[in-house]
N, C-alpha and C positions, 0 to 999 in steps of 0.2 A: 766526926760523926758522919756515918755513911748511910744509915737507914733509921727510920723511926715509925712507930705505930701510934696514931692519934685515936684515942677511944671515942665512942659516940657521945660521951658526957661532955666533951669539948665542943662548944657550939660556935666559937669564933677564935681567930688567931690574930694577934696584933701585928701591925705593919712590918716591924723589923725584928719579929721574934726569932727568926732563923737567919738574920743578916750575917753575912760572912761565913756561913756554913758551906764552903765551896766544895766539900767532898760529899755532901748529901746527894745521893743518887736515887734512892728508892724510899717511898713512903706508903703507909697503909692508912686510909681514912674511912670514915663511916658517915659522912654527910656532905652536902653540897658546898657549904661555906669553906670547909677544910680542903675539899677537892679543888675549888676555885683558887684558894690561896696558893697551893703548891703548883698549880698549873701556871699561874702568873709568876711564880718564883722560878719557873723554868725546869721543873722536874718532869721528866717524861715517863718514868717508871712509877706510876701511881696505881695502887691496888685499892679498889673500892669494896669495902666490907659491907655486905647486905645481910639483913636479918629478917626482912619482911618483903612481901611482894611489892609494896609501895616503894620501898627503898631501891628495889631492882628497877622499877620503872624510872625512878629518878636517875639512877646510874645510866640507863639507856639514853635518856634525854641529854645527859651531860656528855655522852659519847665515850664513857669509860669502857675500855676494852679489857682491862684486867679486873676480874671480880673474884671475891672470896666469900664464903658463907660463914657467918657467925655461928660457931658450934653450939652456942646457948640458945639459938633461935628455935621457937616452937614450930617454925616452918621448915626446919632443916630435916633432911631424910636421915634415917638411922646410920647410913654409911657416910653421911656428911658430904655427899656428892651433888646434891641438888636441893632446891627449894620446892616445896609442894604446898599448894593452896587448894583445899577442898578437892583433893584428888588430881589436880592439874599440876603436871611437872612443868615449871615455868623457867627454870634455869639449871643447867648441868655444867659443872666445872671440872669434870674428870677429863680434861683436854689431852692428857698423856696416855690414857688407857687405850688399849688396842681392841678389847672385847668388853661388852657390857650387856647384861640382861636386866631389863627394867623390871622392878618388883611389881607384884600383884596389887600393891596399894595404889598404884597409878591408874587413873581412869581416862586421862587425856594428856596429850603432849602439846604444850603451848607454843606460842609464836617464837620461832628461831631458838628453841630450847637447846638443841644440840648443834647449832650452826657453828661452822669452822672447827669442829672437832676433827682435825686433820690426821690424827693418829688412829682413829677408830676404824677397824677393818670389818668388824661384824657386830650386829646388834640384834637382840631378840625382843620383840614387842609382845607382851603377854596378852592373854584373852581378856584381861580386865580393861584394857584400853579400848575406847570406843571411837576416838577421833584423833587425827594427826593434824596439827595446826599449820598455819602458813609458815613456810621456811623452816620447819622443824629440824630438818637435817641438811639444810642448805650448805653447800660447799664442804661436805664431809668427803673430801676427795680421795681418801684411802679406803672408804667403805666398799667392800667387794660383794657382800651378801647381806640380805635382810629378810627376816620372816615377820610378816604382819599377822597378828592374831586374828582369830575368826570373829571377834566382836567389833572390829573397826568398821564403821559405816561410811566414813568419808576420809579421803586423802586430800587435804586442802592445797591451795595454790603454792607453787614452788617448794613443796615439801621436801623433795629430793633433788632439786635443781643443782647442777654442777657436781653431782656425785660421779665424777668422771671415771672412777674405777669399778663402779657397780656393774657386776656381770650377771647376777641373778637376783630375782625378787619373787617372792611368793605372796600374792594378794589373796587375802582371806575371802571366803564366799559370802561375807556380809557387807562388803564395800558396795555402796550404791553410786558414788560419784568420784571421779578423778579430776581434781582442779586444774586450772590453767597453769602451764609451766611446771606441772608436778614432777616430771622426769626430764625436763629440758637439759640438754647437754650431758646426759648420761651416755657418753660416747662409747663405753665398753659393753653396754647392755646388748646382748645378742638375740634374746627371745623373751617373750612374755605371754602369759595366758591371762586374759581378763575373764573373771568369773561371771556366771549368769546373773549375779545380783546387780551388776553395774548397769546403769541406765544412761549415764552421760560421761563424755570425755571432753575436758575443757580445751580452750584455745592453746595451741602450742604445747600440749601436754607431753608429747614425745619429740619435740623439736630438736633437731640435730642429734638424735640417737643414731649416729652414723654406722654403728656396727649391727644394728637390728636387722636380722635376716628373716625372722618369722614372728607372726603375731596372730593370736586367735581372738576374734571379736564375736561375742555371742549375740543372738537375736534380741536379747534384752536391751541392748544399747540402742537408744532412739535418737541421740544427738551426738555429733562429733564436731568440736569447735574448729575454727579456722586455723590452718597451719599445724594441726594436731600432730601430723607425721612429716612435717616439712624437713627436708634434708636427711631423710632416712634412706 
């Protein structure tokens, strides 16, 4: 026995249920008790299957790094690549994709939804999206270009932090605030134009953007946080 999938109907596993299964290397589980069991059993390759936003939150608290989406979930997207809750994209699992266009059904991008998608080189955010949450694209270190739709009003904290390959970004003219650490360590970014709609730039927003040679800041900006352009 090398792999096994435990369905959500199983709520607990007896102490020696898999005793002596020394070749068991990977499992898929759908709840905390089963996850804890195999963690204690010494399995490192554990995939947590989520079907609701609540289960995703539970998986985060457990520190589960490998996630899958239950194809029967009412929260699953049509392409089965993300969970969506009332328009908010809360989890994206297309880690191996190089390009992706977010569908118009998405109105906001949640906390760390695309974080660590290290194969993603380009992404298009449609006009239906109005907000980009904290760490939404954190450490997407192959991302070279991104277009933000004209309906986005806020780019939250560390939204694009550590996107070290990001060379160009188009910020829509509806964005009013750029959060702290928003583009921190985007060391390949060479230039950026901030639209007239922006009024505030957060602390360390462009910290260590060491390739940045030009930037246009409009009169609409009334506050720039500490270290916003440090090490540029």
